[in-house]
C-alpha positions in Angstrom: -0.4 -0.1 -0.4 0.9 3.2 -0.6 0.2 6.8 0.4 1.1 10.8 -0.7 1.1 13.0 2.6 2.3 16.1 2.8 5.1 18.0 5.4 6.8 20.9 5.9 5.1 22.8 2.4 6.0 19.3 0.2 4.3 16.3 -0.8 5.8 13.5 -0.3 5.0 9.4 -1.8 5.3 6.5 0.7 4.8 2.9 1.4 6.3 0.6 4.3 9.9 0.7 4.4 10.4 4.0 2.8 13.4 6.1 3.6 12.7 10.0 3.5 14.1 14.0 4.5 11.2 15.7 5.4 11.1 19.5 7.1 12.8 19.9 10.1 10.4 18.2 13.3 10.1 17.6 16.6 11.2 14.3 18.3 14.4 12.6 19.4 16.1 9.7 17.4 14.0 6.5 17.6 10.1 8.0 18.3 6.9 7.0 16.9 5.3 9.4 14.7 2.3 9.9 12.6 1.7 12.3 9.8 -1.9 12.9 9.5 -2.5 15.5 6.6 -3.0 12.1 4.1 -3.7 13.0 0.6 -4.3 10.2 -1.4 -4.3 6.1 0.2 -3.9 2.8 -2.6 -3.1 -0.7 -3.2 -1.9 -0.9 -6.4 -4.2 0.6 -9.0 -7.2 1.4 -6.3 -7.3 3.8 -4.6 -8.2 4.4 -0.3 -10.4 6.5 1.4 -7.4 8.8 3.2 -9.5 9.6 5.6 -9.4 6.7 6.8 -5.8 6.2 6.0 -2.7 6.7 8.7 0.6 6.9 7.9 2.3 6.3 11.2 6.8 6.8 10.7 9.9 6.0 12.8 13.2 9.1 13.8 16.3 8.1 12.6 18.1 11.8 13.2 18.3 14.9 13.3 20.5 16.7 10.6 21.3 19.7 8.2 20.9 19.9 4.8 24.0 20.3 2.4 25.1 24.3 2.0 23.6 26.4 0.3 26.1 29.4 -0.5 23.9 32.3 -0.7 24.7 35.5 -1.9 24.4 39.3 -2.2 25.2 42.1 -4.4 24.8 45.7 -5.8 25.8 46.8 -8.5 27.6 49.6 -8.5 27.0 50.4 -4.9 30.0 48.2 -3.6 27.3 46.2 -1.8 28.3 42.2 -1.6 27.6 39.8 1.7 28.5 36.5 0.8 26.2 33.7 4.1 25.5 30.2 3.7 23.4 28.1 5.2 22.2 24.2 6.5 18.0 23.8 6.1 17.5 21.6 9.4 15.6 18.4 8.4 14.6 15.0 9.9 15.1 11.5 8.9 12.2 9.4 8.7 11.2 6.1 7.7 7.9 4.7 6.6 6.7 2.5 9.5 2.7 2.1 8.6 1.1 3.2 6.3 -2.8 2.0 7.7 -2.6 -1.4 8.1 0.5 -2.6 6.0 3.2 -2.5 8.7 7.2 -2.6 7.4 8.7 -6.0 7.1 11.0 -6.3 9.6 14.2 -7.9 7.2 16.5 -10.6 9.4 19.5 -10.5 9.9 20.9 -12.9 7.1 22.1 -15.8 9.3 25.7 -17.6 8.9 26.0 -19.8 6.8 27.1 -23.2 8.8 30.8 -24.2 8.3 31.5 -27.7 7.5 34.2 -30.1 9.4 36.8 -30.0 6.5 38.6 -34.3 5.8 41.7 -34.2 7.1 43.8 -34.7 4.0 47.7 -35.2 2.9 49.7 -31.6 2.6 49.0 -29.7 0.2 51.0 -30.4 -3.4 50.9 -26.9 -4.4 53.6 -25.9 -1.1 55.9 -29.2 -1.6 56.0 -26.9 -4.9 57.0 -23.8 -4.1 60.0 -25.2 -3.2 61.6 -25.9 -6.9 59.8 -22.8 -8.2 61.7 -20.2 -5.6 65.2 -22.0 -7.1 64.2 -21.7 -10.3 62.9 -17.9 -10.5 66.5 -17.6 -8.1 68.8 -19.2 -11.6 66.8 -17.4 -13.7 68.1 -13.9 -11.8 71.8 -15.1 -12.1 71.6 -16.2 -16.1 69.8 -12.1 -15.4 72.8 -10.5 -14.0 75.3 -12.9 -15.8 73.8 -11.5 -19.4 74.1 -7.7 -17.8 77.8 -7.9 -16.9 78.7 -10.4 -20.1 76.8 -9.4 -23.4 75.9 -11.9 -25.9 78.5 -11.4 -28.9 76.0 -9.5 -31.1 76.1 -6.0 -28.9 80.1 -6.3 -28.4 80.3 -6.8 -32.6 77.9 -4.0 -33.0 80.1 -1.9 -29.8 83.5 -2.9 -32.2 81.7 -1.2 -34.6 80.3 1.7 -33.3 84.3 2.1 -32.3 86.2 1.2 -35.6 83.6 3.8 -37.4 84.6 6.2 -34.3 88.2 5.8 -34.4 88.7 7.3 -38.0 87.3 10.5 -36.7 89.4 10.9 -34.0 92.0 9.9 -37.0 91.3 12.8 -38.5 90.8 15.3 -35.1 94.0 15.0 -34.2 96.2 15.5 -37.6 93.7 18.9 -38.1 95.2 19.5 -34.8 98.5 18.4 -36.0 98.8 20.4 -38.6 98.0 24.1 -36.6 100.7 23.4 -34.5 103.1 23.7 -37.6 101.3 27.1 -38.3 101.2 27.5 -35.3 105.1 27.3 -35.2 106.2 29.5 -38.7 106.3 32.3 -38.0 104.7 34.5 -39.6 105.7 36.0 -43.2 108.0 39.7 -43.5 106.5 42.6 -44.4 108.4 44.4 -46.9 109.4 48.1 -46.1 106.9 50.2 -48.6 108.8 51.2 -51.1 110.6 54.9 -51.2 109.7 57.1 -53.1 112.5 59.0 -55.1 112.7 62.2 -53.8 111.3 65.6 -56.1 113.6 67.3 -58.0 113.4 71.0 -56.9 
């Protein structure tokens, strides 16, 4: 069965077991209250007389809703006001609508533990040691590969070294050529030829 109730100026469609948040109502957590303003009631497609239906609810908690920022501004007047607001609300659990009550859910029962038959030690534990040894062997082989790279890698290094050698030789030869040039004395400048004396 369902009902449409009005509280706090708002309308809520409720059924037994529903949880709703409404405007603040007087009471403490655990108290039971009756929502008297029932607008509509029914069961499926059939409607019932709303005046005869009563909706009772249990208060879960008194709480506050999310924060709302209130900001006022008057342009060109250097007027700004900022405030926050959290509306008070009450959390309700609908216990009964008319004759229909909410069904309490029973706590799930723990499955009975069946005794485990004792068996021989498991094979994976015995196999764990060879796996560890295999992993260690692989790690050692990886370390050996790092220290002594493969033959193909050595060949590449050698070819790189050979390619680099001619460049180095050419650079050293150029430097050697530069040194004798520096050692040579600059050619002596010829003295300017004397002009013949003018006849008087």
